[in-house]
N, C-alpha and C positions, 0 to 999 in steps of 0.2 A: 541202317538198312536202306536199300534203294527201292524206289517206286512204290512198294507196299510194305507194311509192317505186319508182324505176327504177334498176336496177343496170346497170353497164357490160356485163355479160354478156347483158342483154336487148336491147342495141342491135342493129339489123338484123333483129329479129324482128317480122314483120308482125302478130302477135297481141298485141303489147305494149299497144295501146290497149284491148284487152278487159279488161285487169287494172286499169285506172285508172278512178277515179271523178271525182276533182277534182285539179287541179294548179295551181301558181303559178310553177313553174320546172322546168327540165330537169336532167339530170345535170351535176355540176360537175367531172367529170374531164377534160373537153375544153374548148377555147376556142370553143365553139359557143354561139350565142344566136339568138333568134327576134324579128324585128321584126313587130309586129302592128298592124293599122290597123282601127279600129272605125267603124261608122255609115254607111259608104258603100254603094255607089259614089256619088260626086259627079260630075256631068256635066263639070265643068271641072277641078276639083282632081285627081281620080283619074287622068285621062290624063297630067297633068304628072308625078305621082308615079310612074306606071308607066314613063315615059320615064327618070326618074332611076334607078330600079331596074334597068331594062334596060341602061342605059349602064354600070352597074357589075356586071352579071351577078349580081344579088342576088335571091334568092327571099324572099318575105314571105308572111304570112298575113293575109287580109282577112276580118274578121268582119262579114258582110253583114247589113244590115237588109233584111228580105225585100221590103218595098214599094219600096225603092230598087233592089234587084236586079231586081225585076219591071219597073221603069221603064227600066232600062238594061242589058238582057241582053247587049248587045254588049260592054259593059265586063267583065261576068263572063267572057265567052268569051275576051276578050283576056287577062285575068288568068291563066286556066288555060292558054291557049296559051303564055304566057310563063313557065310553071313555078311559079306561085304557088298557094298553098292557099286554099280558101274555107272559112270557118267560119260557123256559124249564130249570128246575133245577134238573133234573134226578128223577128217581122213588123213590129211597130210601136213597139218600144223601150219597153215598159211596165216597171213595177216588178214583177218576177215573184213577189216575196214576198207580193204582194197577191192572187195568183191561185191557184185550186185546180188540181188535176191536169189536168182536161180543158182548161181555158183555157190553161194553160201549154203542153200538148202541141199545141194548135191553133196557138199562136204559132210553135212550132218547125216543125210540119209544113207550114204555109203557106210558110215560108221555104225549107225543104228542097225543096218542090215547085217554087218559083220558080227555085232554083239548078239543080235537075235539068232543068227545061225549057230552061235556057240552055246547060248544059254536059254534061248526061247523067251527072252524078256527084252524090253526096249527101254532105254533110259528116259527119265523125266527131267533130268537136269543136264545142262551143258556148261562147259567152261571155254571161253574164247582164248585161243593162243595169245600169249603175252598180255592177257587181261584186256585186250583192245576190242571194243565193239561200239558201234554207234548206237545211241538210244533207239533210233527207229529200227535198227536191226534186232535189238533185244525184244522190242514189241512185236515185230514180225515173227520172230522165232516162237514166241509164246502163242501168238494167234494161230500160226500155221502148223506148228509142230508140238504145241503144248509142253514146251520145255522152259524151265526156269534158268536164266543165266546166273551162274554161281561164281562169284569172285571170292575174295578172302579178306581178312583183316589182320592176319599174322603171316608175315613173309620173312623167313630166315635168310633169304637170298642164297639158298644152297647152291643155285646154279653158278654162283661165283666161286664155289669150292673153297670156302674159308677154313675147312676142317671140321671133322665130326663133332668135336667138343664145342666149337663155336655154334654150329647149327643147333645142337641140343640146347645150349644155354639160351640162345635167342628165342627158341620156341617156348621154353618154360617161362622165361621172363616176360614175354609179350602176351601170353594167353590170358584170356578173361572168360567169364561166363558167356556162352554163346559163340565163342570164337570159331572161325573156320580157318584152319591152318594149311598153308600151301607148302608142299614139298614135292620132290621128284624122285620116283623110284628108278629112273635111268642112271642116277648118280650113285656110285658105290659109297662115297663118304656119307651121303644122306642116309643110306641104309644102315651104315655103321653108327650113325648118330641116334637111331631110333630107340634102342634099349634105354639109353640115358634120358632121352626126351620123354618117352612114354612113362617110364618109371617116375621121372620128375613131376610130370603132370598128375599122375595118379597120387603121388605123395602130397600134392597140394589140394587133393580132394576132388579133382575133376573126374567126370564120367565121360566115356567115349560113345559117340553115336555116329551113324551115317548122316549125310547131309539131310536126306529126307526125314529120318528119325528126328534130327535136331529141330526140324521145322514142324514136326507133329504128324507126319504122314506115316502110316503103318507099312505101306508097300512102296518101294522105290521105283516100280516098273509099270509099264503098260504092256498089253499082250499084242498090240498091233500098232502100226504107224502109217501115216500118209506119205506119199511120194511127191517128188517135185511136180509131176504132172497132175497130182490130185488136188 
């Protein structure tokens, strides 16, 4: 893990996220892991994925691109209604390392506003596009927006479109206790890979949690947020 660690004694503590700046995995003492999906929602792929998750009673975390969430608020509402967590993946998916503080916060705030309008909740975790963020930016985001930068430790490289069976096998083979798994619901082969991946993980004894649940927080959201000018 980066910057801070999570002990088993912290599990179940709603304040745990306040102590974290950046993470790439959860605690390894239990067979829990988090499936995460970036870049959506997608108007046709995401509903199929939600059906797959619902049939298996699996909760996931969706790192929402703000302009996509604003375009499909009903999908955000469905995600929350079915027990999933929403995270902030910026408004337009830029390389955040090229932005200053004001531009970066604007990317996050527009996305949080779109999510709030749809579900009346605000994310407490964010994921930088391409996994790229300067350490000072992660610290600033935590200090000014109370968001934990969330990376991953399992990457099936589904964006390279190697095929559904390859994506599924990579996920199952690489996952360990506490893994945070990266995937993208904008890619149809990734969605097709999910039944085999999820069933394979369950068959190995893993339990599924949202990112906040993995870290021991009972609630993934806040009710309000500060703006760039705040």
